C-alpha positions as CSV (number, residue, x, y, z in Angstrom):
1,X,-4.1,31.1,3.2
2,X,-5.2,31.0,6.6
3,X,-6.4,29.5,9.2
4,X,-8.2,30.1,12.5
5,X,-7.3,27.3,14.8
6,X,-8.7,26.5,18.9
7,X,-6.0,27.0,21.0
8,X,-6.9,23.6,22.1
9,X,-6.3,21.9,19.0
10,X,-2.6,24.0,17.8
11,X,-1.2,22.5,21.6
12,X,-2.2,19.2,20.9
13,X,-0.2,19.8,17.6
14,X,2.9,20.8,19.1
15,X,2.5,19.2,22.2
16,X,5.6,16.3,23.1
17,X,4.5,13.0,22.6
18,X,3.5,11.3,25.5
19,X,5.0,7.6,25.3
20,X,4.8,4.9,27.4
21,X,6.4,2.8,25.8
22,X,9.1,0.1,28.0
23,X,11.4,-1.7,25.9
24,X,11.7,-5.6,26.5
25,X,13.9,-8.4,25.2
26,X,11.4,-11.2,26.3
27,X,9.1,-13.1,24.4
28,X,7.2,-16.5,24.9
29,X,8.8,-19.7,22.8
30,X,5.4,-20.3,21.6
31,X,2.3,-18.7,19.8
32,X,-0.9,-19.9,18.1
33,X,-0.6,-17.1,15.6
34,X,2.6,-15.6,14.4
35,X,2.1,-12.6,12.0
36,X,5.8,-11.7,9.8
37,X,5.8,-8.3,9.8
38,X,4.4,-5.6,11.7
39,X,3.7,-3.2,8.6
40,X,0.7,-1.5,7.8
41,X,-1.7,-5.4,7.3
42,X,0.5,-7.0,9.9
43,X,-0.7,-4.8,13.0
44,X,-4.4,-5.0,11.5
45,X,-3.7,-8.5,12.1
46,X,-1.9,-8.5,15.5
47,X,-4.7,-6.1,17.1
48,X,-7.8,-8.1,15.7
49,X,-6.6,-11.5,16.0
50,X,-5.6,-11.0,19.5
51,X,-9.0,-9.1,20.2
52,X,-10.0,-12.7,21.2
53,X,-8.1,-13.8,24.3
54,X,-8.1,-17.7,23.8
55,X,-5.3,-16.7,20.6
56,X,-2.0,-15.8,21.5
57,X,-0.6,-13.7,19.0
58,X,3.3,-12.2,18.3
59,X,3.8,-9.2,15.1
60,X,7.9,-9.7,14.2
61,X,8.6,-6.5,12.1
62,X,12.2,-6.3,11.3
63,X,12.4,-2.5,11.5
64,X,12.4,-0.5,14.5
65,X,9.8,1.1,16.7
66,X,10.1,4.6,15.1
67,X,9.8,6.3,18.3
68,X,13.5,8.5,18.1
69,X,11.8,9.7,14.7
70,X,8.5,10.0,15.7
71,X,7.9,14.1,15.8
72,X,8.1,13.2,11.9
73,X,6.8,10.2,11.6
74,X,3.5,12.5,12.9
75,X,4.1,15.8,11.3
76,X,2.7,15.4,7.6
77,X,4.1,17.6,5.9
78,X,7.4,16.3,6.9
79,X,6.6,13.4,4.5
80,X,8.2,16.3,1.9
81,X,10.7,18.5,3.9
82,X,11.9,16.2,6.3
83,X,11.6,12.8,4.6
84,X,12.1,9.6,6.3
85,X,13.1,8.1,2.8
86,X,16.6,9.3,4.1
87,X,16.7,7.3,7.5
88,X,17.0,3.9,8.5
89,X,13.2,3.5,9.2
90,X,13.4,3.2,4.9
91,X,14.6,-0.1,3.1
92,X,15.7,2.2,0.1
93,X,15.4,-0.7,-2.0
94,X,16.4,-0.5,-6.1
95,X,15.3,-2.0,-8.6
96,X,17.5,-4.4,-11.3
97,X,18.4,-2.3,-14.5
98,X,15.2,-1.7,-16.5
99,X,16.2,-2.0,-19.7
100,X,12.8,-0.6,-21.8
101,X,14.2,2.6,-19.1
102,X,17.4,3.3,-20.3
103,X,18.7,0.5,-17.9
104,X,18.1,2.6,-15.3
105,X,17.8,1.5,-11.5
106,X,14.9,2.7,-10.3
107,X,14.5,4.0,-6.4
108,X,11.7,1.8,-4.8
109,X,11.4,3.3,-0.6
110,X,9.5,1.1,2.0
111,X,8.6,1.9,5.3
112,X,11.1,-0.1,7.1
113,X,9.3,0.3,10.8
114,X,6.7,-0.3,12.6
115,X,3.7,0.9,10.4
116,X,5.6,0.2,7.6
117,X,4.7,2.4,4.5
118,X,1.8,3.9,6.1
119,X,4.3,5.5,8.6
120,X,6.4,7.1,6.0
121,X,4.2,7.5,2.5
122,X,2.4,10.5,1.2
123,X,-1.0,9.8,3.5
124,X,-3.4,9.7,0.4
125,X,-6.3,7.5,1.4
126,X,-7.7,7.3,-1.8
127,X,-10.0,3.7,-2.6
128,X,-10.3,1.6,-5.5
129,X,-13.3,1.3,-7.4
130,X,-16.5,-1.2,-7.8
131,X,-16.1,-2.5,-10.8
132,X,-12.0,-3.8,-10.0
133,X,-12.8,-5.2,-7.0
134,X,-15.7,-7.3,-8.7
135,X,-13.3,-8.1,-11.7
136,X,-11.0,-9.5,-8.8
137,X,-13.9,-11.4,-7.5
138,X,-14.9,-12.8,-10.7
139,X,-11.3,-14.1,-11.2
140,X,-11.7,-16.5,-8.5
141,X,-14.1,-18.6,-10.1
142,X,-16.2,-21.1,-7.8
143,X,-12.8,-20.7,-5.5
144,X,-14.0,-21.6,-1.5
145,X,-14.4,-17.8,0.2
146,X,-14.6,-15.9,-3.1
147,X,-17.9,-14.4,-1.5
148,X,-15.6,-12.5,1.1
149,X,-13.8,-10.1,-2.2
150,X,-17.0,-9.0,-3.3
151,X,-17.7,-5.0,-3.5
152,X,-19.6,-4.8,-1.0
153,X,-17.2,-7.3,1.3
154,X,-14.4,-5.0,0.6
155,X,-16.6,-1.8,0.8
156,X,-17.7,-2.5,4.2
157,X,-14.1,-3.5,5.6
158,X,-12.5,-0.3,4.3
159,X,-15.4,1.8,5.9
160,X,-14.8,-0.3,8.9
161,X,-11.1,0.5,9.2
162,X,-11.8,4.3,9.3
163,X,-13.3,7.4,11.0
164,X,-14.2,10.0,8.8
165,X,-14.1,13.8,9.7
166,X,-15.3,16.8,7.0
167,X,-12.7,19.4,6.3
168,X,-12.5,22.8,8.2
169,X,-14.8,25.7,7.2
170,X,-12.8,27.7,5.8
171,X,-10.3,24.6,3.8
172,X,-13.5,23.8,2.6
173,X,-14.3,26.6,0.4
174,X,-10.8,27.2,-0.3
175,X,-9.4,24.0,-1.2
176,X,-13.0,23.2,-2.9
177,X,-13.9,20.1,-1.5
178,X,-17.2,18.1,-1.7
179,X,-18.0,14.6,0.3
180,X,-20.7,12.5,1.3
181,X,-20.3,11.0,4.9
182,X,-22.7,7.9,4.0
183,X,-19.3,6.8,2.3
184,X,-17.2,6.6,4.8
185,X,-16.4,5.2,7.7
186,X,-17.4,6.6,11.4
187,X,-15.6,5.0,14.5
188,X,-12.6,3.3,13.2
189,X,-9.1,3.3,13.9
190,X,-7.6,5.4,11.2
191,X,-8.2,9.1,10.4
192,X,-9.4,10.4,7.2
193,X,-10.2,13.7,7.1
194,X,-8.4,16.7,5.4
195,X,-5.6,19.3,6.0
196,X,-5.7,21.9,7.7
197,X,-3.9,24.4,6.1
198,X,-4.1,24.8,1.9
199,X,-3.5,26.9,-1.3
200,X,-5.8,28.7,-3.8
201,X,-4.3,26.6,-6.8
202,X,-5.9,23.5,-4.9
203,X,-9.4,25.2,-5.0
204,X,-8.5,25.9,-8.8
205,X,-7.9,22.2,-9.5
206,X,-11.6,20.5,-9.9
207,X,-12.7,23.6,-11.9
208,X,-9.4,23.3,-14.3
209,X,-10.3,19.2,-15.0
210,X,-13.8,20.2,-15.7
211,X,-12.4,22.4,-18.1
212,X,-11.2,20.0,-20.3
213,X,-14.0,17.0,-20.3
214,X,-12.9,15.4,-16.3
215,X,-15.8,15.4,-14.5
216,X,-15.9,16.4,-10.6
217,X,-16.0,12.9,-9.0
218,X,-19.9,12.0,-6.9
219,X,-18.9,9.0,-5.9
220,X,-15.2,8.8,-5.3
221,X,-15.5,6.6,-2.1
222,X,-18.6,4.8,-2.7
223,X,-17.0,2.9,-5.8
224,X,-16.9,5.3,-8.2
225,X,-13.5,5.8,-8.3
226,X,-13.0,8.2,-11.6
227,X,-13.1,12.1,-12.1
228,X,-11.9,15.1,-9.9
229,X,-11.8,15.7,-6.0
230,X,-9.4,16.8,-3.2
231,X,-8.9,13.4,-1.3
232,X,-8.9,12.5,2.0
233,X,-5.7,11.8,4.3
234,X,-4.8,9.8,6.6
235,X,-4.4,12.5,9.5
236,X,-6.0,13.1,12.8
237,X,-7.7,16.4,12.8
238,X,-7.8,16.2,16.3
239,X,-4.4,17.0,16.8
240,X,-2.7,17.0,13.3
241,X,-1.2,14.0,13.4
242,X,-0.1,11.2,10.9
243,X,-2.8,8.3,11.4
244,X,-1.5,5.3,10.4
245,X,-1.6,1.5,11.5
246,X,0.8,2.0,14.5
247,X,-1.4,4.7,16.2
248,X,-4.5,3.1,15.0
249,X,-4.5,-0.6,15.7
250,X,-1.8,-0.8,18.1
251,X,-0.9,2.4,20.2
252,X,-4.9,2.5,22.1
253,X,-4.9,-1.2,22.8
254,X,-5.7,-2.3,26.1
255,X,-3.6,-5.1,27.6
256,X,-5.1,-8.7,27.1
257,X,-2.1,-10.4,27.7
258,X,-1.6,-12.1,24.9
259,X,-0.7,-9.9,22.2
260,X,3.5,-9.6,22.2
261,X,4.8,-7.2,19.2
262,X,9.3,-7.6,18.7
263,X,10.5,-4.8,17.1
264,X,14.3,-5.8,15.0
265,X,13.3,-8.7,14.9
266,X,14.2,-9.9,11.0
267,X,12.3,-13.0,9.7
268,X,14.9,-15.5,7.8
269,X,12.5,-18.4,7.4
270,X,9.1,-20.5,8.0
271,X,9.8,-24.4,9.3
272,X,7.5,-26.6,8.3
273,X,7.3,-30.1,10.1
274,X,7.6,-31.8,6.6
275,X,6.3,-35.3,8.2
276,X,2.9,-33.6,8.5
277,X,1.6,-31.8,5.3
278,X,4.1,-29.0,5.1
279,X,2.5,-27.5,8.1
280,X,4.4,-24.5,9.6
281,X,5.6,-25.4,13.2
282,X,8.2,-22.5,13.9
283,X,9.3,-19.2,12.1
284,X,12.8,-18.4,12.4
285,X,14.0,-14.6,13.2
286,X,17.1,-13.2,13.9
287,X,17.5,-10.1,16.5
288,X,21.6,-8.4,14.6
289,X,22.0,-8.8,11.1
290,X,22.1,-12.9,11.1
291,X,24.7,-12.7,14.3
292,X,22.6,-15.2,15.7
293,X,19.1,-16.6,15.0
294,X,15.8,-18.0,17.3
295,X,12.7,-19.9,16.6
296,X,9.1,-19.6,17.5
297,X,7.2,-22.0,17.9
298,X,3.8,-21.6,15.9
299,X,0.7,-23.5,17.0
300,X,-2.1,-22.5,14.9
301,X,-0.6,-20.3,11.6
302,X,1.7,-18.3,10.4
303,X,0.4,-15.0,9.0
304,X,2.8,-13.2,6.2
305,X,2.3,-9.6,6.4
306,X,5.5,-8.4,4.8
307,X,4.4,-6.5,1.8
308,X,4.7,-6.9,-1.9
309,X,8.5,-7.2,-1.4
310,X,9.0,-9.4,2.4
311,X,5.9,-12.2,2.0
312,X,7.5,-13.3,-1.3
313,X,11.1,-12.8,-0.1
314,X,10.3,-14.9,2.8
315,X,8.4,-17.4,1.1
316,X,11.6,-17.8,-0.8
317,X,13.5,-18.2,1.6
318,X,11.5,-21.0,3.6
319,X,12.0,-22.7,-0.2
320,X,8.5,-22.1,-1.0
321,X,8.6,-21.2,-4.8
322,X,9.1,-21.2,-8.3
323,X,12.4,-24.0,-8.3
324,X,15.0,-22.7,-10.6
325,X,14.8,-19.7,-8.3
326,X,15.2,-21.8,-5.5
327,X,18.3,-23.5,-7.2
328,X,19.9,-21.0,-8.5
329,X,19.6,-19.1,-4.9
330,X,21.2,-22.4,-2.9
331,X,17.9,-23.0,-1.1
332,X,16.7,-26.2,-1.1
333,X,13.5,-26.9,-2.5
334,X,10.2,-27.7,0.3
335,X,7.4,-26.7,-1.6
336,X,7.3,-25.9,-5.7
337,X,4.8,-22.7,-6.0
338,X,5.7,-21.2,-9.4
339,X,3.7,-17.8,-8.9
340,X,5.8,-16.9,-5.6
341,X,7.2,-13.3,-6.3
342,X,5.9,-13.5,-10.2
343,X,2.7,-11.6,-11.0
344,X,4.4,-8.3,-9.6
345,X,2.5,-4.9,-10.6
346,X,3.6,-1.2,-10.0
347,X,2.1,2.0,-10.8
348,X,4.6,3.9,-13.0
349,X,4.4,7.7,-13.0
350,X,5.9,10.9,-14.6
351,X,5.6,15.0,-13.7
352,X,5.4,17.8,-15.5
353,X,6.4,20.8,-13.7
354,X,5.8,24.6,-14.3
355,X,7.3,27.8,-12.4
356,X,4.8,29.9,-10.9
357,X,4.6,33.5,-9.5
358,X,2.6,32.3,-6.7
359,X,3.9,30.9,-3.1
360,X,3.8,27.4,-3.3
361,X,4.3,24.9,-0.6
362,X,8.0,24.2,-1.3
363,X,8.7,27.7,-1.6
364,X,7.3,28.6,1.9
365,X,9.1,25.9,3.1
366,X,12.2,26.1,2.0
367,X,12.6,30.2,1.1
368,X,11.1,31.0,4.5
369,X,7.6,32.4,3.6
370,X,5.4,34.3,5.5
371,X,3.7,30.8,7.1
372,X,6.5,29.1,7.5
373,X,6.2,29.0,11.0
374,X,2.6,28.8,11.1
375,X,1.7,25.1,12.9
376,X,-1.2,24.6,10.7
377,X,1.2,24.5,7.5
378,X,2.9,21.4,8.6
379,X,-0.2,20.2,8.0
380,X,-0.3,20.9,4.8
381,X,0.2,17.4,1.9
382,X,-0.9,17.5,-2.0
383,X,-4.4,15.7,-2.0
384,X,-5.8,17.4,-5.5
385,X,-6.3,14.6,-7.6
386,X,-8.2,13.1,-10.8
387,X,-8.9,10.0,-11.7
388,X,-9.0,9.5,-15.7
389,X,-10.8,7.2,-17.5
390,X,-10.8,5.4,-21.1
391,X,-13.2,7.8,-22.3
392,X,-11.3,10.8,-21.3
393,X,-7.8,9.6,-22.4
394,X,-9.4,8.7,-25.4
395,X,-12.3,9.9,-26.7
396,X,-12.1,9.0,-30.4
397,X,-10.1,6.6,-30.5
398,X,-11.5,4.3,-27.6
399,X,-12.5,1.5,-29.7
400,X,-9.1,1.3,-31.5
401,X,-7.2,1.1,-28.3
402,X,-8.9,-1.5,-26.5
403,X,-9.2,-4.0,-29.9
404,X,-5.0,-3.1,-30.0
405,X,-4.5,-4.0,-26.4
406,X,-7.0,-7.0,-26.8
407,X,-4.9,-8.2,-30.1
408,X,-1.5,-8.7,-27.9
409,X,-3.0,-10.8,-25.6
410,X,-2.1,-13.9,-27.6
411,X,0.8,-12.9,-29.3
412,X,2.5,-11.9,-26.1
413,X,3.9,-12.5,-22.6
414,X,6.0,-11.1,-19.8
415,X,9.8,-12.6,-20.0
416,X,10.1,-13.2,-15.9
417,X,9.2,-17.5,-15.8
418,X,9.1,-20.8,-18.3
419,X,6.1,-21.6,-16.4
420,X,3.1,-22.5,-18.2
421,X,0.7,-22.1,-15.2
422,X,1.9,-18.7,-14.3
423,X,1.8,-17.3,-18.0
424,X,-1.8,-18.4,-17.8
425,X,-2.1,-16.5,-15.1
426,X,-0.8,-13.6,-16.6
427,X,-3.2,-14.2,-19.4
428,X,-6.0,-14.0,-17.0
429,X,-4.6,-10.6,-15.4
430,X,-4.3,-8.9,-18.9
431,X,-7.9,-10.1,-20.4
432,X,-9.2,-8.6,-16.5
433,X,-7.5,-5.6,-17.5
434,X,-8.5,-5.3,-20.6
435,X,-12.2,-5.6,-19.4
436,X,-11.5,-2.6,-16.6
437,X,-9.8,-0.6,-19.9
438,X,-13.6,-0.6,-21.2
439,X,-15.0,0.9,-17.6
440,X,-15.6,4.1,-16.0
441,X,-12.4,2.9,-13.8
442,X,-9.4,5.5,-13.9
443,X,-7.0,4.6,-16.3
444,X,-4.6,7.3,-14.8
445,X,-4.2,9.2,-12.1
446,X,-3.4,12.9,-12.4
447,X,-2.1,14.6,-9.1
448,X,-1.1,18.4,-8.5
449,X,2.1,18.6,-6.9
450,X,2.4,21.3,-4.8
451,X,5.4,21.2,-2.8
452,X,8.2,20.8,-5.4
453,X,11.9,22.0,-3.5
454,X,12.7,24.8,-5.6
455,X,8.6,26.4,-5.4
456,X,8.0,24.4,-8.9
457,X,4.2,23.4,-9.6
458,X,4.0,19.8,-11.1
459,X,1.1,17.5,-12.6
460,X,1.8,14.0,-12.1
461,X,0.7,11.3,-14.2
462,X,0.7,7.8,-12.8
463,X,-0.2,4.9,-14.8
464,X,-2.5,2.5,-12.8
465,X,-3.3,-0.5,-14.9
466,X,0.1,-1.5,-16.4
467,X,0.2,-4.6,-19.0
468,X,3.7,-4.9,-17.7
469,X,4.3,-7.4,-15.1
470,X,7.6,-8.3,-13.1
471,X,8.5,-10.5,-10.6
472,X,10.3,-10.4,-7.1
473,X,13.0,-13.5,-6.4
474,X,15.9,-14.0,-4.7
475,X,19.7,-14.7,-5.8
476,X,21.9,-15.3,-2.4
477,X,20.6,-18.0,0.0
478,X,21.3,-15.2,2.7
479,X,18.2,-13.7,4.1
480,X,19.9,-10.9,4.5
481,X,20.8,-10.1,1.1
482,X,18.3,-7.9,-0.2
483,X,15.4,-9.4,-2.8
484,X,15.7,-8.8,-6.0
485,X,13.0,-6.6,-7.3
486,X,12.4,-5.8,-11.0
487,X,9.3,-4.2,-11.9
488,X,10.0,-5.0,-15.8
489,X,8.6,-1.6,-16.5
490,X,7.3,-0.8,-20.6
491,X,7.9,-4.4,-21.6
492,X,4.7,-4.8,-22.6
493,X,4.2,-6.4,-25.5
494,X,7.5,-8.2,-24.9
495,X,8.6,-8.3,-28.6
496,X,8.8,-11.8,-28.6
497,X,6.1,-14.4,-30.0
498,X,4.7,-17.4,-27.8
499,X,5.2,-19.9,-27.0
500,X,7.0,-18.4,-24.0
501,X,8.5,-21.4,-23.2
502,X,11.5,-21.8,-25.5
503,X,12.1,-18.5,-24.5
504,X,15.7,-17.6,-22.5
505,X,15.8,-15.3,-19.6
506,X,17.9,-12.4,-21.8
507,X,16.3,-13.1,-25.4
508,X,14.1,-10.2,-25.0
509,X,14.9,-6.6,-26.9
510,X,14.3,-3.5,-25.8
511,X,11.0,-1.7,-27.4
512,X,9.8,0.9,-29.1
513,X,6.2,1.3,-28.5
514,X,4.2,-0.3,-25.6
515,X,1.0,-0.9,-24.6
516,X,2.0,1.0,-21.2
517,X,4.2,3.7,-22.8
518,X,1.0,4.8,-25.3
519,X,-0.9,5.1,-22.2
520,X,1.3,6.9,-20.3
521,X,2.1,9.2,-23.4
522,X,-1.3,10.0,-24.0
523,X,-2.1,10.8,-20.7
524,X,0.7,13.4,-20.0
525,X,-0.5,14.9,-22.9
526,X,-3.3,15.5,-21.0
527,X,-1.2,16.8,-18.0
528,X,0.2,19.5,-20.0
529,X,-3.1,20.2,-21.1
530,X,-4.9,20.7,-18.4
531,X,-1.6,22.8,-16.9
532,X,-2.5,25.0,-19.5
533,X,-6.2,25.5,-18.7
534,X,-8.0,28.2,-16.8
535,X,-7.7,28.2,-13.6
536,X,-4.8,26.6,-12.8
537,X,-2.9,28.5,-15.9
538,X,-3.2,31.7,-14.6
539,X,-0.2,31.5,-12.3
540,X,1.8,28.8,-14.4
541,X,4.3,30.7,-15.7
542,X,6.7,28.5,-18.3
543,X,7.3,25.0,-18.5
544,X,10.2,23.6,-16.7
545,X,9.8,19.9,-17.9
546,X,10.0,18.4,-20.2
547,X,9.6,21.5,-22.0
548,X,8.0,22.9,-24.9
549,X,10.5,21.1,-27.3
550,X,8.9,17.5,-25.9
551,X,6.1,17.4,-28.6
552,X,5.9,14.3,-30.9
553,X,4.3,10.7,-29.5
554,X,8.7,9.6,-29.7
555,X,9.8,12.6,-27.8
556,X,7.1,11.8,-25.1
557,X,8.6,8.1,-25.1
558,X,12.0,9.0,-25.0
559,X,11.2,11.5,-21.9
560,X,8.9,8.7,-20.3
561,X,11.8,5.8,-20.6
562,X,14.4,8.4,-18.8
563,X,12.3,9.9,-15.9
564,X,9.6,7.8,-15.4
565,X,9.2,6.2,-11.9
566,X,7.4,4.1,-9.1
567,X,4.2,5.6,-7.8
568,X,5.0,3.6,-4.9
569,X,1.9,1.1,-5.0
570,X,3.5,-2.5,-5.8
571,X,1.3,-5.1,-5.7
572,X,0.1,-9.0,-6.8
573,X,3.4,-10.8,-6.3
574,X,1.4,-13.5,-3.8
575,X,-1.7,-13.0,-5.9
576,X,-4.8,-14.7,-4.8
577,X,-5.3,-17.0,-8.0
578,X,-5.6,-20.2,-8.5
579,X,-2.8,-22.5,-9.0
580,X,-3.0,-23.2,-12.7
581,X,-2.9,-19.4,-13.0
582,X,0.1,-19.4,-11.2
583,X,-1.5,-18.2,-7.8
584,X,0.2,-17.9,-4.4
585,X,-3.1,-18.1,-2.1
586,X,-6.6,-19.0,-2.4
587,X,-9.4,-17.2,-1.5
588,X,-9.3,-17.4,1.8
589,X,-5.3,-16.3,1.3
590,X,-4.1,-19.3,2.8
591,X,-0.8,-20.2,0.7
592,X,-1.1,-23.2,-2.2
593,X,-0.1,-26.4,-0.7
594,X,0.7,-25.2,2.9
595,X,-1.3,-26.1,5.3
596,X,-1.3,-23.6,7.7
597,X,0.4,-20.3,5.9
598,X,-1.3,-17.3,5.1
599,X,-0.6,-14.0,3.5
600,X,-2.1,-11.2,3.8
601,X,-1.2,-8.0,2.6
602,X,-0.8,-6.0,-0.4
603,X,0.8,-8.1,-2.0
604,X,-2.5,-10.7,-2.4
605,X,-5.0,-8.3,-5.4
606,X,-4.3,-10.5,-8.8
607,X,-5.3,-7.1,-10.2
608,X,-3.3,-3.5,-9.7
609,X,-5.9,-1.0,-8.0
610,X,-6.5,2.4,-9.5
611,X,-5.8,4.2,-6.4
612,X,-3.4,4.6,-3.4
613,X,-2.8,1.5,-1.7
614,X,-3.5,2.7,1.8
615,X,-7.1,1.9,2.3
616,X,-7.4,-1.4,0.2
617,X,-4.5,-2.6,2.2
618,X,-6.5,-1.9,5.3
619,X,-9.5,-3.6,3.9
620,X,-7.3,-6.6,2.9
621,X,-6.2,-7.0,6.4
622,X,-9.8,-6.3,8.1
623,X,-10.9,-9.3,6.0
624,X,-8.2,-11.8,6.8
625,X,-8.8,-11.0,9.9
626,X,-12.0,-11.9,10.1
627,X,-11.1,-14.9,7.7
628,X,-8.4,-16.7,9.9
629,X,-10.9,-15.8,13.1
630,X,-13.6,-17.5,11.5
631,X,-11.7,-20.5,10.6
632,X,-10.3,-21.2,14.2
633,X,-13.7,-20.5,16.0
634,X,-16.3,-18.5,14.2
635,X,-14.8,-15.4,16.1
636,X,-16.8,-12.7,14.1
637,X,-20.2,-13.1,14.8
638,X,-22.5,-13.9,11.8
639,X,-19.5,-14.7,9.4
640,X,-17.0,-12.4,8.2
641,X,-19.7,-9.9,6.5
642,X,-19.1,-6.6,7.0
643,X,-21.5,-3.4,8.3
644,X,-19.2,-0.3,8.4
645,X,-17.8,0.9,11.8
646,X,-15.4,-0.5,14.3
647,X,-15.2,-3.8,14.9
648,X,-16.3,-5.0,18.2
649,X,-17.4,-8.5,17.6
650,X,-15.7,-11.3,19.4
651,X,-15.3,-14.2,21.1
652,X,-13.4,-15.2,23.8
653,X,-12.8,-16.4,27.3
654,X,-10.9,-15.8,30.4
655,X,-9.0,-18.8,30.2
656,X,-6.0,-16.8,27.9
657,X,-2.7,-17.5,28.2
658,X,-0.5,-14.5,29.0
659,X,2.9,-14.3,27.1
660,X,3.2,-10.3,27.5
661,X,5.0,-8.6,30.3
662,X,2.9,-6.1,32.0
663,X,3.1,-3.0,30.1
664,X,3.5,0.6,31.8
665,X,0.7,3.4,31.6
666,X,0.0,6.8,29.9
667,X,-1.6,9.7,30.2
668,X,-5.2,9.5,28.1
669,X,-8.7,8.3,28.8
670,X,-8.6,4.6,27.2
671,X,-12.2,2.7,26.9
672,X,-11.7,-0.4,27.4
673,X,-14.6,-3.1,26.1
674,X,-12.9,-6.4,28.5
675,X,-11.5,-9.6,28.1
676,X,-13.5,-10.1,25.2
677,X,-14.3,-6.5,23.6
678,X,-13.0,-5.4,20.5
679,X,-11.0,-2.4,20.1
680,X,-10.2,0.4,22.7
681,X,-9.4,3.8,21.2
682,X,-7.5,6.7,23.3
683,X,-9.1,9.8,22.8
684,X,-6.9,13.3,22.6
685,X,-3.4,13.3,21.5
686,X,-1.7,10.7,23.6
687,X,-0.2,7.2,22.8
688,X,-1.0,4.3,24.9
689,X,1.1,1.0,24.6
690,X,-1.4,-1.6,25.8
691,X,0.7,-4.6,24.7
692,X,4.0,-5.8,25.1
693,X,6.5,-4.4,23.1
694,X,9.9,-5.8,22.4
695,X,12.7,-4.5,20.8
696,X,15.9,-6.4,20.0
697,X,18.9,-5.1,17.6
698,X,19.0,-6.2,14.3
699,X,17.2,-5.5,11.0
700,X,10.1,-9.4,7.4
701,X,10.0,-6.6,4.7
702,X,7.5,-3.9,5.0
């Protein structure tokens, strides 16, 4: 363990933050665009839309600004050792009891702060694969705007969001890191780099994977997302801090006078003009847990960016969704849209653990190891991963496994709806997922875990393309009540034959075996084999969980149902699909049947993606912002095609209407491109608020 760092960078790491936040409580009465959710996608949208000074933009964030916890947010290793999950920055959701996971209510942390989950997560910056994105596009058929979702467009959008930095020479050597800078962005808002501290076991990861037939990745970020590697992370190497949507898309902005951000503003509903083709004309929010409600008028669009839990919840409380859900919750029906909240997919994971005879990140931190006070140690996060495709999981039985999965398509369906359109969507997603099964794309993810509190080493196996789908719904008309989260884990096959319209919600029996349990069982066996393979096995002394007594498939399935949990990657609850397949948005991200409401966040991909969701969500938001601007004024020159790098094309005029109060300035060199330019980035460790940030007092999901 190491490492040398220049005095300048070390000073940047430990120096106090320079913030120029001046809280306000006053905002304008009306905005062109109101973005619901100031999380990862919402701040991308706010920043990009506000580049055009013809537009006024308001972002409403349910959580606070996070300043009280800024040191914990910014320090990478604190995502393990001083977790923000125990703070008000976490929604702290739980699922309903999962009948196929021993009736457990499973914990679902989600970010509730400016930056959303990008402020509290594990910083992995992986990407989905070309096969997956093109499969998504194929599901859209000839839908207007489908060209936005090709791999070429999505790849460029992801590159546009990032600035890549290679590892230090010492970390590169010790962790055995390879990279290809041509597949990364060079001047985007979010930093993608590597830790400043590592371990020998991280360097052993790829070799051990290769020794059991998992290839070392040659192009993980250029569309071929399979194989082993040490992944990039959202770390700014100039000061070794977390790089997230607030630091990338909000803090550096110059004040153009047309952009406001209001924290502690929980959106309760969207208000529609029923006489004008269901046009949203206002957004209602509460600054104080529902005691009082306030209304903001909207002249162009409402954009939902509240995440896979929050976006469907806001639609439902606005009267948009399945009529049975709304009726049961006591919410008046405004527009029947059966797919809202449906098609929910999540990565289910479980971890095998071993004791070890060497120091780990966990033992150093909790046992005051020799590197405990090394500032660079606090840059360490786990990042050794492998995306393993079906040919590695099933080297001799691939065809029979695929045949079994395909045979279930016409026999089983989820028990989350009676609507035939949603069931048609499930079939489309299932069929697409089965096609991906037979491609090189990673079927499961394996992750090396070095940060356990008791010093154990873990290898996690996480299902990437689940066949079990769930839903988000509400059971109360009070928008302050949490939505109901039912991922329906391990429910495929359902155990009940079609036609599902005859099935009641509680008629589904518990299962003995499912596609998902079968895949995850096989993946965990592979993880165990990896841990027992040199050179990784050299310092792993004994398996502690589940232990050597777990051997048969039945043993594994029992253990999975008792121990598996979320990998924190929910998606698809406002799926981009045709209306005939239970879709919520079209290929231009517009909600079906509503005149001026879009959803732009992780809830719109119709299929689960084989990746951590940060890079893909930045890609969705970048494309979405360009689609919106192109619709209103051709604001992105040459259409919405992306060419990489930062977005500096914009269309604006000097006749802007200022709704924001002047913000205080802070130290740091700011490059401004003028009223009509793109984003201006702060250089160095300081943070600058160039938009008005208002802080109310209350509790939109992120």
